Every structure is written in structure tokens, then in C-alpha cells.
C-alpha positions in Angstrom: -12.5 45.0 -9.9 -15.5 42.7 -9.1 -16.5 40.7 -12.1 -20.2 42.1 -11.1 -18.7 46.1 -11.8 -17.0 44.4 -15.0 -20.5 43.1 -16.2 -22.3 46.5 -15.5 -19.7 48.6 -16.9 -19.2 46.4 -20.1 -23.3 46.3 -20.4 -23.1 50.2 -20.4 -20.5 50.5 -22.9 -22.4 48.1 -25.1 -26.1 49.5 -25.1 -25.4 53.4 -24.6 -25.4 54.1 -28.0 -28.9 52.7 -28.2 -30.4 54.6 -25.0 -28.9 58.0 -25.6 -31.8 58.9 -28.0 -34.3 56.2 -27.1 -65.6 22.2 -7.5 -64.8 19.0 -9.2 -61.3 17.5 -9.7 -60.0 17.3 -13.3 -61.8 14.3 -15.3 -59.6 11.4 -15.9 -59.2 10.3 -19.8 -59.4 6.7 -20.5 -56.6 7.0 -23.1 -53.4 6.1 -21.2 -50.3 8.6 -21.4 -48.4 8.8 -24.8 -44.7 8.3 -24.8 -42.8 11.4 -25.2 -40.8 9.9 -28.2 -44.2 9.0 -30.1 -46.2 12.4 -29.8 -45.4 16.5 -30.0 -46.3 18.0 -27.0 -48.0 21.2 -28.6 -48.9 20.4 -32.3 -51.7 18.1 -32.7 -50.5 15.6 -35.1 -53.5 14.6 -36.8 -53.8 17.9 -37.6 -50.5 18.4 -39.0 -51.2 15.1 -41.1 -54.4 16.3 -42.4 -52.6 19.5 -43.5 -49.8 17.4 -45.4 -52.7 15.5 -46.9 -54.4 18.8 -48.2 -50.8 19.6 -49.4 -50.3 16.7 -51.1 -54.0 17.1 -52.8 -53.2 20.5 -54.1 -55.6 22.1 -51.4 -54.7 26.0 -52.9 -54.5 27.2 -49.5 -52.4 24.8 -48.3 -50.0 25.0 -51.1 -49.7 28.9 -51.0 -49.0 28.6 -47.4 -46.3 25.9 -47.9 -44.9 27.9 -50.8 -44.3 30.8 -48.8 -43.1 28.7 -45.9 -40.2 26.9 -48.4 -39.2 30.9 -49.5 -38.0 31.2 -46.1 -36.9 27.8 -45.5 -34.6 28.4 -48.8 -33.6 31.9 -47.3 -32.8 30.0 -43.8 -30.3 27.2 -45.2 -28.1 30.1 -46.4 -27.6 31.9 -42.7 -24.9 30.3 -40.7 -25.5 28.7 -37.6 -25.3 30.8 -34.2 -24.0 30.3 -31.0 -24.1 31.5 -27.5 -20.5 32.2 -28.0 -21.6 35.1 -30.4 -22.5 37.9 -28.3 -20.4 40.4 -27.4 -21.4 40.3 -23.6 -19.2 38.3 -20.9 -21.7 36.6 -18.5 -20.5 37.5 -14.6 -19.3 33.9 -14.4 -16.7 34.6 -16.9 -17.7 31.9 -19.3 -19.7 32.6 -22.6 -21.5 29.5 -22.7 -23.5 30.7 -20.4 -26.7 32.7 -21.4 -27.1 36.1 -20.6 -29.7 38.7 -21.5 -30.9 42.3 -20.6 -34.3 43.4 -18.9 -36.5 44.4 -22.1 -38.4 46.9 -20.0 -35.3 48.7 -18.1 -33.7 51.9 -19.1 -30.5 53.8 -17.8 -31.6 56.3 -15.0 -31.5 59.8 -16.9 -31.3 61.5 -13.4 -28.0 59.7 -12.8 -24.7 60.5 -14.1 -24.0 56.8 -14.9 -27.4 55.7 -15.6 -27.1 53.2 -12.7 -29.1 51.4 -11.3 -31.4 51.1 -14.6 -35.3 51.8 -14.0 -38.3 50.1 -15.1 -40.5 51.5 -17.5 -43.4 48.7 -18.2 -44.4 48.2 -22.0 -41.6 50.5 -23.6 -39.1 48.0 -24.9 -35.2 49.2 -24.8 -33.5 48.5 -28.0 -30.4 47.7 -26.2 -32.0 44.3 -25.2 -32.5 43.1 -28.4 -28.8 43.8 -30.0 -26.3 40.8 -30.3 -24.6 42.2 -26.7 -26.9 39.4 -25.7 -28.0 36.0 -26.3 -31.6 36.5 -26.7 -31.6 37.5 -30.4 -29.7 35.0 -31.6 -31.1 32.3 -29.7 -35.3 33.4 -30.5 -34.0 33.9 -34.3 -32.7 30.0 -33.9 -35.8 29.2 -32.7 -37.5 30.5 -35.4 -35.0 28.9 -38.0 -35.4 25.5 -37.0 -38.7 25.4 -36.9 -39.2 26.8 -40.4 -36.7 24.2 -41.4 -38.5 21.4 -39.5 -41.8 22.1 -41.5 -40.3 22.2 -44.5 -38.5 19.2 -44.1 -42.0 17.4 -43.0 -44.2 19.0 -46.1 -41.5 18.4 -48.6 -39.4 15.4 -47.5 -36.1 16.9 -48.5 -33.8 16.4 -46.0 -31.6 19.2 -46.6 -34.0 21.3 -44.7 -34.1 18.8 -41.6 -30.7 18.4 -41.7 -29.9 21.8 -41.6 -32.2 22.7 -38.6 -30.3 19.6 -36.6 -27.0 21.7 -37.6 -28.4 24.3 -35.7 -29.8 22.7 -32.5 -26.4 20.7 -32.4 -24.3 24.2 -32.7 -26.7 25.9 -30.1 -27.1 23.0 -27.4 -25.2 19.7 -28.2 -21.6 20.7 -29.6 -18.8 20.6 -26.6 -17.4 23.9 -28.0 -20.2 25.8 -28.4 -23.2 24.6 -26.7 -25.1 26.7 -24.0 -24.7 25.7 -20.6 -28.0 24.2 -19.4 -28.9 27.0 -17.0 -30.5 30.4 -16.8 -28.4 32.4 -14.1 -27.8 35.6 -16.1 -31.1 35.9 -17.9 -33.0 39.6 -17.8 -30.2 41.2 -16.2 -30.5 44.8 -15.0 -27.2 46.6 -14.8 -26.6 48.2 -11.4 -29.3 45.8 -10.0 -29.0 42.3 -10.7 -26.6 40.0 -12.9 -29.8 37.7 -13.6 -33.2 37.5 -12.4 -36.2 34.9 -12.2 -37.9 36.9 -14.7 -35.7 35.5 -17.2 -36.5 32.0 -17.3 -39.7 33.0 -19.5 -37.2 33.8 -22.0 -36.9 29.9 -22.6 -40.8 29.1 -23.0 -40.0 28.3 -27.1 -37.7 25.3 -25.9 -41.6 23.4 -26.0 -42.0 24.6 -28.8 -38.3 23.5 -29.7 -39.3 19.7 -28.5 -42.1 19.2 -31.3 -39.3 20.5 -33.8 -36.9 17.8 -32.3 -39.6 14.9 -32.3 -40.7 15.7 -35.8 -37.1 15.7 -37.0 -36.5 12.6 -35.2 -39.4 11.1 -36.5 -38.4 12.1 -40.3 -34.8 10.4 -39.5 -33.3 13.6 -39.2 -31.6 13.6 -36.1 -29.4 10.9 -35.1 -30.2 8.5 -31.8 -27.2 10.4 -30.5 -28.4 13.6 -31.2 -31.9 12.6 -29.7 -29.8 11.1 -26.6 -27.7 14.3 -25.8 -31.0 16.5 -26.5 -33.2 14.8 -23.9 -30.3 14.8 -21.6 -29.7 18.4 -21.9 -33.2 19.2 -21.2 -33.0 17.0 -18.3 -30.2 19.3 -17.1 -31.8 22.3 -17.8 -35.0 21.2 -15.6 -32.8 20.1 -12.8 -31.4 23.8 -12.8 -35.1 24.7 -13.4 -36.4 23.2 -10.2 -33.5 23.3 -7.7 -31.6 26.6 -8.4 -33.1 29.8 -6.5 -33.6 31.8 -9.8 -35.4 28.6 -11.4 -37.9 27.9 -7.9 -38.3 31.9 -7.8 -39.9 32.1 -11.5 -42.3 29.0 -10.6 -43.3 31.2 -7.7 -44.5 34.8 -9.5 -47.9 35.3 -9.4 -48.5 36.6 -13.0 -47.4 35.4 -16.6 -43.9 34.6 -15.6 -45.2 32.0 -12.6 -47.4 30.1 -15.2 -44.9 30.0 -17.9 -42.3 28.6 -15.6 -44.9 26.1 -14.2 -46.0 24.9 -17.8 -42.0 24.7 -18.9 -41.4 22.2 -16.0 -44.3 20.3 -17.0 -43.3 19.9 -20.5 -39.8 19.1 -20.0 -40.6 16.5 -17.2 -42.7 14.8 -19.6 -40.4 14.8 -22.4 -37.7 13.2 -20.4 -40.1 10.6 -19.0 -40.6 12.2 -15.3 -44.4 11.7 -15.3 -44.8 12.2 -11.9 -43.0 15.9 -12.0 -45.2 16.6 -15.1 -48.5 15.7 -13.4 -47.2 17.9 -10.3 -46.5 20.8 -12.1 -49.8 20.5 -14.1 -51.8 20.5 -10.9 -49.8 23.6 -9.9 -51.1 25.3 -13.1 -54.6 24.3 -12.6 -55.4 23.3 -9.3 -53.2 26.2 -7.5 -52.7 28.7 -9.9 -56.1 29.1 -11.8 -58.0 30.1 -8.8 -55.3 33.0 -7.8 -55.1 34.5 -11.6 -58.3 34.5 -12.9 -61.9 36.1 -12.0 -65.3 34.5 -12.2 -66.0 36.4 -15.3 -62.8 34.8 -16.9 -60.8 38.2 -16.1 -57.3 38.1 -15.8 -56.3 41.6 -13.1 -52.8 40.9 -13.7 -52.6 40.7 -17.0 -55.3 43.5 -17.6 -53.4 45.8 -15.4 -50.1 46.0 -18.3 -49.8 48.7 -21.1 -51.2 45.8 -23.6 -54.2 43.7 -21.8 -55.1 41.6 -24.8 -51.7 40.9 -25.3 -50.5 39.7 -22.0 -54.0 37.9 -21.2 -53.6 35.9 -24.6 -49.8 35.7 -23.4 -51.0 33.9 -20.4 -53.6 31.9 -21.6 -50.8 30.7 -24.0 -48.9 28.8 -20.8 -52.6 27.3 -19.6 -53.0 26.1 -23.2 -49.5 24.6 -22.9 -49.8 22.9 -19.6 -53.4 21.4 -20.6 -51.5 20.0 -23.6 -49.2 18.5 -21.4 -51.9 16.8 -19.5 -53.5 15.3 -22.5 -50.5 13.2 -22.8 -50.6 12.2 -19.1 -54.4 11.2 -19.7 -55.8 14.3 -17.8 -58.4 16.3 -18.9 -57.7 19.8 -17.5 -59.9 22.0 -20.5 -62.7 20.7 -18.5 -61.5 21.1 -14.8 -63.2 23.4 -12.8 -61.5 24.8 -9.5 -63.2 25.0 -6.3 -64.2 28.5 -6.7 -65.7 27.9 -9.9 -63.1 29.0 -12.4 -62.4 27.3 -15.6 -59.9 27.5 -18.5 -62.8 27.9 -20.9 -64.0 31.0 -19.2 -60.4 32.8 -19.4 -60.9 32.4 -23.0 -64.4 33.4 -23.4 -63.9 36.7 -21.7 -61.6 37.4 -24.8 -63.5 36.7 -27.3 -65.6 40.2 -27.4 -62.2 41.5 -28.1 -62.9 40.7 -31.9 -65.5 43.2 -31.9 -64.0 45.2 -29.2 -66.9 45.0 -27.0 -67.5 44.5 -23.0 -64.3 45.3 -21.5 -62.5 45.7 -24.6 -64.7 48.7 -25.8 -62.0 51.2 -24.7 -58.9 50.7 -27.1 -57.0 50.7 -24.4 -54.4 48.4 -26.0 -52.7 49.9 -28.9 -51.4 46.8 -30.6 -54.8 44.6 -30.3 -53.3 42.0 -32.8 -56.7 39.9 -32.6 -55.9 37.5 -34.9 -53.6 35.8 -32.4 -57.1 34.3 -31.1 -57.1 31.9 -34.0 -54.9 29.1 -32.4 -56.8 29.5 -29.2 -60.4 29.5 -30.6 -59.1 26.7 -33.1 -58.4 24.2 -30.0 -61.5 25.4 -28.1 -63.3 24.4 -31.2 -61.7 21.0 -30.9 -62.3 20.4 -27.0 -65.6 21.8 -26.8 -67.4 21.3 -30.0 -69.0 25.1 -29.6 -70.0 26.8 -32.7 -69.0 30.5 -31.2 -65.3 29.3 -31.9 -66.0 28.9 -35.0 -68.3 31.8 -35.9 -65.3 34.0 -34.1 -62.4 32.0 -36.1 -64.3 33.4 -39.2 -64.7 37.1 -37.7 -61.0 37.0 -37.1 -60.5 36.6 -41.0 -61.4 40.2 -42.3 -59.5 41.7 -39.1 -56.1 39.7 -40.0 -56.2 41.8 -43.3 -55.1 44.8 -41.5 -53.0 43.6 -39.0 -49.5 44.4 -39.1 -48.8 40.4 -38.3 -50.4 37.6 -39.8 -50.6 34.7 -36.4 -53.6 33.3 -38.2 -51.6 32.5 -41.5 -49.1 31.1 -39.4 -51.6 28.8 -38.0 -52.5 27.2 -41.3 -49.1 25.3 -41.1 -50.3 23.0 -38.1 -54.4 23.4 -37.9 -57.3 23.1 -39.7 -58.0 25.6 -42.2 -61.1 27.3 -41.0 -64.4 26.7 -43.1 -64.9 29.5 -45.9 -61.3 30.4 -45.7 -60.2 31.5 -49.4 -57.1 31.8 -51.3 -58.1 35.3 -52.0 -58.1 35.9 -48.5 -55.2 34.1 -47.7 -53.2 36.8 -50.4 -55.1 39.9 -48.7 -53.7 38.8 -45.3 -50.1 38.2 -46.4 -49.7 39.2 -49.8 -46.0 38.7 -50.1 -45.3 36.1 -46.8 -43.5 38.8 -45.1 -46.0 39.5 -42.6 -46.1 36.2 -40.9 -43.3 34.0 -39.5 -44.1 30.1 -38.6 -45.1 30.6 -35.1 -48.9 31.0 -35.0 -49.0 32.1 -31.1 -46.1 34.0 -29.8 
């Protein structure tokens, strides 16, 4: 029996229980590029330092947010490290150190006796894609753990948090026995159709945030110089795979959010490992090639608006642009104010989404059943910082009552790494997330 058929049968056996019931060029900054070891990519460290100062001086909002963070951090200390060896599926390569996942929107074909090949149902997540059969759940969990522990270490200066975060990173990436191979040949596999697809590359997008964690841990002295060097080499090797392998190259050529995230990842990884030429090249790909094709003059993103969750996917794609814009900042490039030959800008794409807060304009039909509008907070905060337009500040304040009623509290999460809006009170915070259970660390996906 071929390895591919073995994989398909193993997939079905492992997963069947879950499916049976279910015009100007970019303005150049006068500031010189900052070395990767000195500055986080996404997190603005001046914001982080201000939040830390607020914490030390007893600001009640910051104190409460950190208190909830530390409850989570203590819980994370009790969980055992995970690795790619913990999954139940064996990749087609036969090497469990290879990452493997299952396409989330793919389901067995009920018209076929064996369900093969699986068929796509956009927006309907197959629970089978979230089991321990694949690496994705464990990896995402680990990345959340690292982020929680890294910030707990930053705010409290208790090395137990940072050292455990370093252990998690070592186990998943660096240990010669348990470390993941720096490639993604079997991401978002579809039984009966493909052992691995270019769309799997989007699952490593959080590695950009992980780089921020690694930099913070390094600055705090919790990652050894050897671990820092090994991790940078791992990212360098993954970058090579991403820019030379057919799947990686294909991912960066996809028209929708998959392509934007791939290019943003390449830009971030290249900057981190010191390849500023490649980082600049991919930043320019995002803004000087992709932006005109993805965004309309009014700021709409047709590819994302056609999805079952248009606000989610519009913000999702915008996140990738914001990542690329932050990388550009480190390269001395200003992409926040870049306007394409067709007159398209990043600002227009964000402004198109603001009426969603009050369900106006395009957003008055309520088609998106999961309009978690508080997710806009991070984007508005950065926009207010970049553009200084008071409308972004007003929009942030408009989000506060909405966040109280939503089932997730992205706004609360953002208070760990960004300024607190004017007028934001401890009472409002407690209403948004009374027990801390509605929010995790990340304020953007």
C-alpha cells in the first residue's frame, strides 16, 4: 500500500468519529532601520514600556489586566510541554517531526461510501481538524502559552515564567529529538485529495508573534545566546523552505488573505534573520503589487467580503497588511501612507470597516453572524498612532459597550500591549471580562 493511501486511511480512521454526527511611491523615513535583536516586530515597545510603567504606579485598569494574565500564567506553568511527536497521525513522509494538519473547511463526501475525496464547505469548521490527530491544536496552544508566559515574565520579572516559555520553545523547535522540521509540506491536508496544500502556510502566521516573544525573552535574559542562535537558524531554514518549495512559493502567489499572510511572513522572517533585501522585496510585493489587486477605491476587499464571515476575513487580511507595514517601519519605509497608482491605501481599507461598529453602510445587513467588532480595537489604536485622526479614537470608545456583550474580549487582550483608551474604566473592564475567561493574550487572532 502506498504511503499516501496509508495516510488517507489513517486520517479517516482517526477522524470518522467526529464527522458521523456533524501614485506616489512609499515615503522613506529618515530613521535608520533597527537591528532585529533590538526591536520587536509587531509589539511597539514604547507602548509596552508605558503599560509597564502604568502597572508599577498602580493604574487600576492595568493592574486588573495583569492580575488576570498571571492567573493564566500560573496555570500554564502546570502544563507539560508539547511537541510534534504528540500527534496521532503519521505524515506521509513517515517522520513525525514533520508538521501535519487537516484543512478546516473540508468534510467527508456523504455521497461516497468511503467519504473520499473530502469536499469543501466554506465557513463550516470540521471538528476533526481540531483534534490531537494533527499538530495545529498543540502548536497553537503552545504559542498562546509562550505569549502568556513571556508577558508575565516581562511585567513581574519573575524568571519562572520566562524560563518555562523558553522550555516550550526549545521542546517544539530546538530539541534534536522533539523539534519540528522547518518545513510545511503537509499543512491543511485533505484526505483523498492532497497530502499537503499551499494553504497550510497560513497556519504559521503566529510565528511572527513568536519572534516578538523570543526577542522579549532574550532581552529579559530568559533565552540563552545558544537558544537565540538556534531559533534564528530555525526561522532561517523555514524561510528558505517558504521561498523555494513549490507549496511555499504557491502560497505567496494566492490572491486572497493566504497570499497576503505568506508575503507578510516572508518579510518578517527575512528581517528577523537579517536579510533586509528580501524583507524589503516582500514588503513591496504586499503594497506595490497586491494592494491594488485586493482593495477597491472605497476600501472594500471583494475576496474577503464574499466569504461567510466578511468582517472576520476583512480584518484577517488587514492584519497581514499591518504586519507588513510594521516590518516596513523597521526597514525605514513608510507604508502606512503609501498610495498605489490606482489611489489605493491601507488607510482606505481600514476606514471601510469602521461603519461595521454601528452596522452602517455595507455592514447594515447583518450577514456576518459573528461580527466580533471589538477586534477592530488593535487596528484603530495603531491607526490613531500613525494618522492622528480623532475618528479612530472615537471609534475605539464606541467599541467599549460592544465588547461587553461579545463572547470574546479582544479589546481586553490588547490592553497588555497597547495604550488604554481615554475614558476606559475599571468598571467597564470588569463588565467586558468579569472572570478573565473571555479573553486570551492575543488581541489579534
